[in-house]
C-alpha positions as a Markdown table, in Angstrom:
| # | Residue | x | y | z |
|---|---|---|---|---|
| 1 | Unk | 0.0 | 0.0 | 0.0 |
| 2 | Unk | 2.5 | 2.7 | -1.2 |
| 3 | Unk | -0.3 | 5.3 | -1.0 |
| 4 | Unk | -0.7 | 4.9 | 2.7 |
| 5 | Unk | 0.8 | 8.3 | 3.5 |
| 6 | Unk | -1.4 | 10.0 | 0.9 |
| 7 | Unk | -4.5 | 8.3 | 2.4 |
| 8 | Unk | -3.7 | 9.8 | 5.8 |
| 9 | Unk | -3.0 | 13.2 | 4.4 |
| 10 | Unk | -6.2 | 13.2 | 2.3 |
| 11 | Unk | -8.3 | 12.3 | 5.3 |
| 12 | Unk | -6.7 | 15.0 | 7.5 |
| 13 | Unk | -7.1 | 17.5 | 4.7 |
| 14 | Unk | -10.8 | 16.7 | 4.5 |
| 15 | Unk | -11.1 | 17.2 | 8.3 |
| 16 | Unk | -9.5 | 20.6 | 8.3 |
| 17 | Unk | -11.3 | 21.9 | 5.2 |
| 18 | Unk | -14.7 | 20.7 | 6.4 |
| 19 | Unk | -14.1 | 22.3 | 9.9 |
| 20 | Unk | -12.9 | 25.6 | 8.4 |
| 21 | Unk | -15.8 | 25.6 | 5.9 |
| 22 | Unk | -18.4 | 25.1 | 8.7 |
| 23 | Unk | -16.8 | 28.0 | 10.7 |
| 24 | Unk | -16.3 | 30.4 | 7.7 |
| 25 | Unk | -19.3 | 29.6 | 5.5 |
| 26 | Unk | -22.0 | 28.3 | 7.9 |
| 27 | Unk | -21.2 | 30.4 | 11.0 |
| 28 | Unk | -20.7 | 27.3 | 13.3 |
| 29 | Unk | -18.9 | 28.4 | 16.5 |
| 30 | Unk | -18.9 | 25.2 | 18.5 |
| 31 | Unk | -17.5 | 21.8 | 17.6 |
| 32 | Unk | -17.3 | 18.3 | 19.0 |
| 33 | Unk | -14.4 | 16.4 | 17.5 |
| 34 | Unk | -14.9 | 12.7 | 18.3 |
| 35 | Unk | -11.9 | 10.4 | 17.8 |
| 36 | Unk | -9.6 | 13.4 | 17.7 |
| 37 | Unk | -6.4 | 11.5 | 17.8 |
| 38 | Unk | -3.0 | 12.7 | 18.7 |
| 39 | Unk | -2.2 | 16.4 | 18.6 |
| 40 | Unk | -0.8 | 17.4 | 15.2 |
| 41 | Unk | -0.4 | 20.4 | 12.9 |
| 42 | Unk | -3.5 | 22.5 | 12.3 |
| 43 | Unk | -5.7 | 20.8 | 15.0 |
| 44 | Unk | -9.4 | 21.5 | 14.8 |
| 45 | Unk | -9.4 | 24.6 | 17.0 |
| 46 | Unk | -6.5 | 26.1 | 15.1 |
| 47 | Unk | -8.4 | 25.5 | 11.8 |
| 48 | Unk | -11.7 | 26.9 | 12.8 |
| 49 | Unk | -10.3 | 29.8 | 14.8 |
| 50 | Unk | -8.7 | 31.2 | 11.6 |
| 51 | Unk | -12.2 | 32.1 | 10.6 |
| 52 | Unk | -13.8 | 32.5 | 14.1 |
| 53 | Unk | -11.4 | 33.2 | 16.9 |
| 54 | Unk | -14.2 | 32.7 | 19.4 |
| 55 | Unk | -14.9 | 29.2 | 18.2 |
| 56 | Unk | -14.9 | 26.4 | 20.9 |
| 57 | Unk | -13.9 | 22.8 | 20.4 |
| 58 | Unk | -14.4 | 19.7 | 22.6 |
| 59 | Unk | -12.0 | 16.9 | 21.7 |
| 60 | Unk | -13.0 | 13.3 | 22.5 |
| 61 | Unk | -10.8 | 10.2 | 22.5 |
| 62 | Unk | -10.3 | 7.1 | 24.6 |
| 63 | Unk | -6.8 | 6.2 | 23.5 |
| 64 | Unk | -4.4 | 6.3 | 26.5 |
| 65 | Unk | -1.7 | 7.8 | 24.4 |
| 66 | Unk | -4.0 | 10.6 | 23.2 |
| 67 | Unk | -5.0 | 11.2 | 26.9 |
| 68 | Unk | -1.3 | 11.6 | 27.8 |
| 69 | Unk | -0.7 | 14.2 | 25.1 |
| 70 | Unk | -4.1 | 15.9 | 25.3 |
| 71 | Unk | -2.6 | 18.9 | 27.0 |
| 72 | Unk | -1.3 | 20.1 | 23.6 |
| 73 | Unk | -4.9 | 20.4 | 22.4 |
| 74 | Unk | -5.8 | 22.8 | 25.3 |
| 75 | Unk | -5.7 | 26.6 | 24.9 |
| 76 | Unk | -5.0 | 29.1 | 27.6 |
| 77 | Unk | -8.2 | 31.0 | 26.9 |
| 78 | Unk | -10.4 | 28.0 | 27.7 |
| 79 | Unk | -11.8 | 27.6 | 24.2 |
| 80 | Unk | -10.9 | 23.9 | 24.1 |
| 81 | Unk | -11.6 | 20.9 | 26.4 |
| 82 | Unk | -10.6 | 17.2 | 26.3 |
| 83 | Unk | -13.1 | 14.5 | 27.2 |
| 84 | Unk | -11.6 | 11.0 | 27.8 |
| 85 | Unk | -14.4 | 8.8 | 26.6 |
| 86 | Unk | -15.3 | 6.2 | 24.0 |
| 87 | Unk | -17.6 | 7.2 | 21.2 |
| 88 | Unk | -19.6 | 4.1 | 21.9 |
| 89 | Unk | -20.8 | 5.8 | 25.1 |
| 90 | Unk | -22.7 | 8.8 | 23.7 |
| 91 | Unk | -24.3 | 9.6 | 27.1 |
| 92 | Unk | -20.9 | 9.8 | 28.7 |
| 93 | Unk | -19.6 | 12.2 | 26.0 |
| 94 | Unk | -22.7 | 14.4 | 25.8 |
| 95 | Unk | -23.2 | 14.8 | 29.6 |
| 96 | Unk | -19.5 | 15.3 | 30.5 |
| 97 | Unk | -19.0 | 18.6 | 32.4 |
| 98 | Unk | -16.4 | 19.7 | 29.9 |
| 99 | Unk | -18.8 | 19.1 | 27.0 |
| 100 | Unk | -21.5 | 21.0 | 28.8 |
| 101 | Unk | -19.2 | 23.8 | 29.6 |
| 102 | Unk | -18.3 | 24.6 | 26.0 |
| 103 | Unk | -21.3 | 23.3 | 24.0 |
| 104 | Unk | -24.6 | 25.1 | 24.0 |
| 105 | Unk | -27.0 | 22.4 | 22.7 |
| 106 | Unk | -29.7 | 24.9 | 21.9 |
| 107 | Unk | -27.4 | 26.3 | 19.2 |
| 108 | Unk | -26.1 | 24.6 | 16.0 |
| 109 | Unk | -22.8 | 22.7 | 16.4 |
| 110 | Unk | -20.3 | 20.9 | 14.1 |
| 111 | Unk | -20.0 | 17.2 | 14.8 |
| 112 | Unk | -16.7 | 15.9 | 13.4 |
| 113 | Unk | -16.3 | 12.1 | 13.1 |
| 114 | Unk | -13.4 | 11.6 | 10.7 |
| 115 | Unk | -11.8 | 8.2 | 10.3 |
| 116 | Unk | -13.4 | 6.8 | 13.5 |
| 117 | Unk | -16.6 | 5.0 | 12.8 |
| 118 | Unk | -14.7 | 2.3 | 10.9 |
| 119 | Unk | -13.5 | 1.1 | 14.2 |
| 120 | Unk | -17.0 | 0.4 | 15.4 |
| 121 | Unk | -18.3 | -3.1 | 14.7 |
| 122 | Unk | -21.8 | -3.6 | 13.2 |
| 123 | Unk | -22.7 | -5.3 | 16.5 |
| 124 | Unk | -22.2 | -2.0 | 18.3 |
| 125 | Unk | -24.6 | -0.3 | 15.9 |
| 126 | Unk | -22.6 | 2.6 | 14.5 |
| 127 | Unk | -25.6 | 4.1 | 12.8 |
| 128 | Unk | -27.6 | 4.1 | 16.0 |
| 129 | Unk | -24.7 | 5.7 | 17.9 |
| 130 | Unk | -24.4 | 8.4 | 15.3 |
| 131 | Unk | -28.1 | 9.0 | 15.5 |
| 132 | Unk | -27.8 | 9.5 | 19.2 |
| 133 | Unk | -25.2 | 12.2 | 18.8 |
| 134 | Unk | -27.2 | 14.0 | 16.1 |
| 135 | Unk | -30.4 | 13.9 | 18.1 |
| 136 | Unk | -28.7 | 15.8 | 20.9 |
| 137 | Unk | -27.7 | 18.6 | 18.5 |
| 138 | Unk | -29.8 | 21.6 | 17.5 |
| 139 | Unk | -31.4 | 21.9 | 14.1 |
| 140 | Unk | -28.9 | 23.6 | 11.7 |
| 141 | Unk | -26.0 | 21.5 | 13.1 |
| 142 | Unk | -23.6 | 19.8 | 10.7 |
| 143 | Unk | -22.0 | 16.4 | 10.5 |
| 144 | Unk | -18.6 | 15.9 | 8.8 |
| 145 | Unk | -17.7 | 12.2 | 8.5 |
| 146 | Unk | -15.2 | 10.1 | 6.7 |
| 147 | Unk | -14.9 | 6.3 | 6.6 |
| 148 | Unk | -12.5 | 3.8 | 5.2 |
| 149 | Unk | -13.5 | 1.5 | 2.4 |
| 150 | Unk | -12.3 | -1.4 | 0.4 |
| 151 | Unk | -14.3 | -0.6 | -2.7 |
| 152 | Unk | -12.3 | -1.3 | -5.8 |
| 153 | Unk | -9.2 | -2.1 | -3.8 |
| 154 | Unk | -6.9 | -5.0 | -4.5 |
| 155 | Unk | -8.1 | -8.0 | -2.4 |
| 156 | Unk | -4.6 | -9.0 | -1.4 |
| 157 | Unk | -3.9 | -5.5 | 0.0 |
| 158 | Unk | -7.2 | -5.5 | 1.9 |
| 159 | Unk | -6.5 | -8.9 | 3.4 |
| 160 | Unk | -3.1 | -7.7 | 4.7 |
| 161 | Unk | -4.6 | -4.5 | 6.0 |
| 162 | Unk | -7.3 | -6.3 | 7.9 |
| 163 | Unk | -4.7 | -8.8 | 9.2 |
| 164 | Unk | -2.6 | -6.0 | 10.7 |
| 165 | Unk | -5.6 | -4.5 | 12.4 |
| 166 | Unk | -6.7 | -7.9 | 13.8 |
| 167 | Unk | -3.7 | -7.6 | 16.1 |
| 168 | Unk | -4.3 | -4.0 | 17.0 |
| 169 | Unk | -6.2 | -2.4 | 19.9 |
| 170 | Unk | -9.2 | -1.8 | 17.7 |
| 171 | Unk | -10.4 | -3.8 | 14.7 |
| 172 | Unk | -11.0 | -2.1 | 11.3 |
| 173 | Unk | -14.4 | -2.5 | 9.5 |
| 174 | Unk | -14.2 | -1.3 | 5.9 |
| 175 | Unk | -17.6 | -0.4 | 4.5 |
| 176 | Unk | -19.1 | 0.3 | 1.0 |
| 177 | Unk | -20.2 | 3.6 | -0.4 |
| 178 | Unk | -23.9 | 2.5 | 0.1 |
| 179 | Unk | -23.2 | 1.7 | 3.8 |
| 180 | Unk | -21.5 | 5.1 | 4.3 |
| 181 | Unk | -24.3 | 6.9 | 2.5 |
| 182 | Unk | -26.8 | 5.4 | 5.0 |
| 183 | Unk | -25.0 | 7.3 | 7.8 |
| 184 | Unk | -26.4 | 10.5 | 6.3 |
| 185 | Unk | -30.0 | 9.3 | 6.2 |
| 186 | Unk | -32.4 | 12.2 | 7.1 |
| 187 | Unk | -29.6 | 14.8 | 6.7 |
| 188 | Unk | -29.1 | 17.3 | 3.9 |
| 189 | Unk | -25.9 | 16.6 | 2.1 |
| 190 | Unk | -23.9 | 19.6 | 0.8 |
| 191 | Unk | -22.1 | 19.6 | -2.5 |
| 192 | Unk | -18.4 | 18.5 | -2.0 |
| 193 | Unk | -17.1 | 21.3 | -4.3 |
| 194 | Unk | -18.3 | 24.0 | -6.6 |
| 195 | Unk | -20.3 | 22.6 | -9.5 |
| 196 | Unk | -20.8 | 19.2 | -7.9 |
| 197 | Unk | -24.1 | 17.6 | -6.8 |
| 198 | Unk | -24.6 | 16.9 | -3.1 |
| 199 | Unk | -23.2 | 13.5 | -2.5 |
| 200 | Unk | -20.7 | 11.3 | -0.6 |
| 201 | Unk | -17.3 | 11.5 | -2.3 |
| 202 | Unk | -13.7 | 10.6 | -1.7 |
| 203 | Unk | -12.0 | 12.4 | 1.1 |
| 204 | Unk | -9.5 | 14.2 | -1.2 |
| 205 | Unk | -12.2 | 15.7 | -3.4 |
| 206 | Unk | -14.3 | 17.3 | -0.7 |
| 207 | Unk | -13.5 | 21.0 | -0.7 |
| 208 | Unk | -10.7 | 20.6 | -3.1 |
| 209 | Unk | -9.7 | 23.5 | -5.3 |
| 210 | Unk | -8.9 | 21.0 | -8.1 |
| 211 | Unk | -11.1 | 17.9 | -7.6 |
| 212 | Unk | -9.4 | 16.0 | -10.5 |
| 213 | Unk | -6.0 | 16.5 | -9.1 |
| 214 | Unk | -7.2 | 15.5 | -5.6 |
| 215 | Unk | -8.7 | 12.3 | -6.8 |
| 216 | Unk | -5.6 | 10.2 | -5.9 |
| 217 | Unk | -5.1 | 6.5 | -5.0 |
| 218 | Unk | -4.8 | 7.5 | -1.4 |
| 219 | Unk | -7.9 | 9.6 | -1.4 |
| 220 | Unk | -9.9 | 6.6 | -2.6 |
| 221 | Unk | -9.4 | 4.7 | 0.6 |
| 222 | Unk | -12.0 | 6.8 | 2.3 |
| 223 | Unk | -15.4 | 8.2 | 1.6 |
| 224 | Unk | -16.5 | 11.5 | 3.1 |
| 225 | Unk | -19.3 | 14.0 | 3.2 |
| 226 | Unk | -20.7 | 17.0 | 5.1 |
| 227 | Unk | -24.4 | 17.2 | 5.9 |
| 228 | Unk | -26.8 | 19.5 | 7.7 |
| 229 | Unk | -29.3 | 18.4 | 10.3 |
| 230 | Unk | -32.7 | 20.0 | 9.3 |
């Protein structure tokens, strides 16, 4: 899988572009970043505060290593908080004092779930979990979601990838475009780029200045979309 690095960059680029678009174009001022991962360059609060310095971000992750380095996600002005919780426990996430401190559930929010639901088995009902989060958000809120896929990928590569994750802390569940599209049921999809129809697309293409150039082999490992809760 020589395109592995490109796949990671494409997904991270989608996350940053989607978050910034929500802040700059849709006026979203509060975000819940579930499965935030280790601190890196241009974290969510850094991306959205370029457009809205007053924007607030709650980061959520249950990885012990992320917890250890979560201090790098916190700002001195109190605009960010870290909640150590598993996305499979939405009540824990949504009622945590840090979440309640920063998120006004009577106002629209941005729910960011990039590259995280593919670690949730069908038996844990990923669609039901997502619905629980969305139900807690005010109308006019947005979901930005990306999810790994094996569509049109070499079977041998997929087998090796799944074998690696079978020995990891969390298993990987690759899903089809149709399965990813069902996550957005009842929501209003937004066009991924100018001139496009509203649809689920590959991560690199969403928000890209040049969609054709962004349609790389790495980008095609994940689907993505942004949608509004009516």
